C-alpha angles and dihedrals in degrees: 000000000000124000135213121202125180136175125220135193109220119201121213134167106258091235089059098046097108098054092038092054090050091050091049093048094047095043096082087218100103150002116251112222108165141002135188107205095194095051095038092234128141126183115211137168127219130194132202144162089246141357091270092061091047092051090050089053092048090051091049091050090054089056095053117112114279095006112132098183145335122216126195110236105168134010130188122188116184093198093051091048092051091048092049092049090051092050090050093047094046100049119102112266091019115183089216111104115240091244091060099044095085099028 
């Protein structure tokens, strides 16, 4: 089973940081890793079986109380990485050594 993990920066008015953090933590949509109260910034990660599920979670986060916006900062898709590695290994003149092609 492949996994997708993405990080988001969530913007919140500093005066609403407390209730917004509680809403994020209780939502079940994400894991909260860092927040800067003065800047109104929260860093979260989301997981999903595919990018569609992650986008649904991001949209739901944007609708939480006191959230102004959520921006995708980093995305990792195991399936996309595997497919890209296979394309690289299979192309003529591949720089991937034979021993690593089927590893």
